[in-house]
Structure formats: structure tokens, C-alpha cells
Steps between C-alpha positions, in 0.01 A plus 500: 500500500750760620213740578321229693808447711544867556135530601555220752799671648323841510199349678679242730841664553839323495434136418671167437464322167260261668281798622502661156410172339211442738355839409545487118554130413133397480379824327771503240539119467876502554710256689729562798822480291348748245432746784851449627651553152285813443616647834866426402451681163321788667787531748749508216285770330494706829114466539540320836761487774606183674614440859695177485624510860268212601440165338173622342570814295267785559400709200375864517379727220777749403259778399162608642185411313458859391853525369468177306158611356654835394788316316269257331265770390790699356620205303145417385439858394826510298474149332123462450380856455800670341560715804151647493343550839173593328476170308583305818231680702240473226566126468485455875175681533339353187569130558378243753304609804379861480636739763272556791360849566733528799803417283397748239463765765852416628638523148343838451656624824843376398471662158394827667806471731728439204364799309563729806860391506 
């Protein structure tokens, strides 16, 4: 649910609880008060900032989407894959939808760039 809220904020920018609820409420089957509580918890965690200068508080993501993804991926690698980048990548490439030829070409380019460094 927190990621759904962050996605809504990344896509729509600073938003009130009502605006966040309208974006995620139907998809995630949560009520308005649940959205409010989640935003309050996320604010306490430092995941979102809150402008309470107006009657309706405005919430904004604290980190960019890329920064958040990097943090989550680091935690996932440590906790689920014992710190192994190889295992994480193998699992990502071997499960679910196969990578497209374009994605594989981009992965090869990135690997070549990393090897040059």
C-alpha cells in the first residue's frame, strides 16, 4: 500500500489525502481513513513530507522514484538474496515475463560499461 501511495505521488505530484485516495482507493480496496493513516505513518517514517499550512494537508514524496527503488533493491538483495547481486539478477531474469530483446540489449550495454569502469 505504501508503494501504491508513493506511485500516486510520483505520478500526480503533491496531493491531498482525498486525491491520493481517489487514485489508489479503488485499485487497492482501501478506505479513505486507511489512506489517511498510511500517509501519517509514512510521514512519521520520513517517506513523505507534509505541508499542513492549509486546512487540507498536502503530501509529497520525500525521495525520488529512483532513490526509493535503489533503497528497496538494496534491502531486497540483502534480505532475500544474502547480499548476492548475481542471485538477484538471475531471479529477476528467470521469473515472470521474459526480458524483451531491447531490454537484453540494454542490459548487455550496461554490463559492458560496468566492465570498462
